[in-house]
Each structure stands twice: as structure tokens, then as C-alpha cells.
N, C-alpha and C positions, 0 to 999 in steps of 0.2 A: 823506633817503630818501623816495621817492615811495610814497604809499599805494596799493597795488593795488586797494583797494576804493573809491577815490575815484569819485564819480559821473562818468558819461560823457555828454557833451552832443554832439548832432549839430547842426552849424551848417548845416542844410539843411531845406527844406520838401519835398524830393523823396520821394514814397512809394516810389519805386524803390530809393533808398538805404536806407531803413528795411527794405524787404523783403530786400535783399541782406544786410544785417547780420544779420537774423533767420536767414537760411540758415546763418550761421556761429555761431548761438547767442548773438549779441550783441544786447541790447536797451538802447538808450540810456535813461538816466534822465530826459533832457529833450531836447526838440527846440526849437532856438532859431535860426531862420533869420537869416542875416546880411543886412543891407540895405546893400549897397555899390554903388558905380558900377562896372559891369562893362565899360565901354568900353575898347577897346584903346588903349594909349598910342602916340604917334608912333613908327613903326619897330619896334614890339614884334612879336616872332615869335609864332606860335601856341603854341609850347612855353613861352616866357617868360610869355605871358598865362595859360595854364593854371596854371603854377607860382604866379604872383603872386596870381591870384584865389583859389586854394585857401588860400594863406597868409593873405591879407587877410580872408577869410571867417572863418577860425579865430580870428584875432586880434581881430576885431570883436566876437565873442561870448564869448571866453574869460574866465573868472574864476579867480583863484588857488584851488587846491584841487580843481580839476576836470580831467578829460581832455576835450579838445575835438577833434572830428573834423570836417573840412570837405573838400568836393570841388568840382571844377568840370570841365566837359567843353567842349572846343573841337574843332570839326570844321574841317578845312582841306584845301584843294587846293593843295599847295605852300605858299607863304607867304600865300595868300589864305584868309582866315577866313570861314566861312559863319556867318550869324547864328543866334541862337536864334529860330526863326521865330515872328513875332508874329501872322501871319495865314495864311490858306490861300494867298494870293498869294505870300507868302514861302516857304511849303512848296513850292509849284509851282516857283519860281525855283531853290530848292536842289536839288530832284530833277532838274530839267533840267540843272543843272551837273554833278551826280555820276552821271548816267545813263551806263552803259557805262564808267565810269572807276573807278580806285582813288583813295581819299582816306584821310586820316589822322584818327583820333580820339585826341585827346590828353587824358588824364584826370589832372588835378592832384589830389593828395591831401595834406592837411596834418593833422598831429596835434600838439597841444600838451599836454604833461604838466602835472600839478598844480603842479610846481615851476617851470614856465615853459620847460622845454626844448622845442625845436621840431624836427620832422622833416617834410620835404617831399619828395615825389617826383612825377615825371610819367611815366605809363605810356602808351606810344604803340602803337596798334593800327592795322593797315592793313585797310581794308574795300574789297572790290571789288563794285560793283553791276553787274547785268546791264543791257543797254540797255533802257530803259523805253519803252513805247509811250505816246502821248498819253492814251489812255483809262486806262491804269494810273496815270499821274501825276495825272490829273483825279480819278479815283476816290479815290486816297489823300489828295489835297489837300482834297477836300470832306468826307472822313470826319472830319477834325479831329485825327487821331492825331499829326500832326507839329507842331502848334501848341505853342509853348513848348519845343520840343526843339532842341538844338544840331544844326545841319545840316538841320533840318526833318523828321527821322524818328526813330522809335523802333524799334530792331532787334528788340525782343521783341514788337512788335505787328504791325500790318498790313504793315510794310516787310520782315518776315522773308523772304518769297518773292523779294525783290529782290536778296538777298545771294548772290553767287556763291561768295565765300570770305572768310574773315578770317584774318589773321595777327596774333596777339596775344591779348589778354585779352577774352573775351566779356563778363565782368562789368564791365570798364572801359567797354566800349561801351554797356552798359546804363546805367551811371552811377556805378559805384564799383569800382575794382580791388580785389576782395575779398582776394585773397592778400596783396597789398601792405598793405592796410589792417590786416589781422590781424597781420602781421609788425611793422608800425610801432607798433601799440598795445602788443603784447607787448614790443617792444624798449624802449619807454618805461616798462614796468613794469605795464601794465594786466593785471588778473587773467585 
């Protein structure tokens, strides 16, 4: 039987994931970011990538006797995956691609129980951006908000006014599908 008081480890350095968990009253006992290769494999779909990366991150840091929670976010236009923008130039390129269009945010989440049982899900949300002007793109790209973010933007930051509508989970778009995370943890016996 799984110990519901076993420690919880978050396999992520994302402050957004910590904040989201705190909203649900969950405070990980440890934060242990996973260091894995996040490159897509040949012919890998965005959904498969989000699933694989979440599970690999959890597996990379999991230790017996602990709950491990990991997540990964992939932004896609059809099968085309947008990068985690490494520079303002990449932020600019991402915004130019999704301007005036709908795109998908795929949030992979993995939980490993202290006894090694695994649960993995991918939550898909659809985001529609307004048509952005060049000054809006330039202002956002130079502000630095989108650097390090999947798809080159953070919905909870300066990109919020760009969003015409979403269909799906807001918390998944921010970085962790909170409803699913809580259900998965509870399903594996977490307190």
C-alpha cells in the first residue's frame, strides 16, 4: 500500500508550477528539476512529445518512497511544434506565426507513486490570438516575457491581451493542468 504521507517531489524548476500547486494547497517537499534532452524525435507528434517529456522528467528524478510530479508544455500549429523561445528573435518568430490564428497548447503531466505506479495524461487546450500589429510583437519580444516559454509567450503575463479566447484549461496553458494534477495525485493515494 502507498503511504499517503510520502514526500512529494516536483520535477520542475518552473515557479508557475509551484504557484499553481500552492493554489490547490499542495506544497512539494522538494523541487528537483529534471535534466533531459527535450528534442522531438523523428516523426513525433506534439501530443506524443508532451506525453514522453512529462514521463521522462518524472522518471529522471523519481526515487522509491516518493511521489513525483512532472509536466511539460508543447505549443503547436497543427503538427508544427513551436520552440521554447530562447531569444527575443524566437519570441518574435513565434508571435508572427500564431498572430490571428488558433493554436494548441498540449500539457503533459506525469505522476509516479512511491511504489512505482505511473499515471500520465496530456491535456489539450486551444488558444486563439488576435491579429497582432508589428509594434505589439516588437514590444512583447523586447520585454523578455516570452523567453524560455513554450510558443514564445506566457498567457498570465503581457500576452494576456492577445488572447481572443481559449477552449480548455487555463492552468494547463499557464504550465500545469491543476484539476488533472490533483486527480492524478489523489488517484495514486497522495494525501
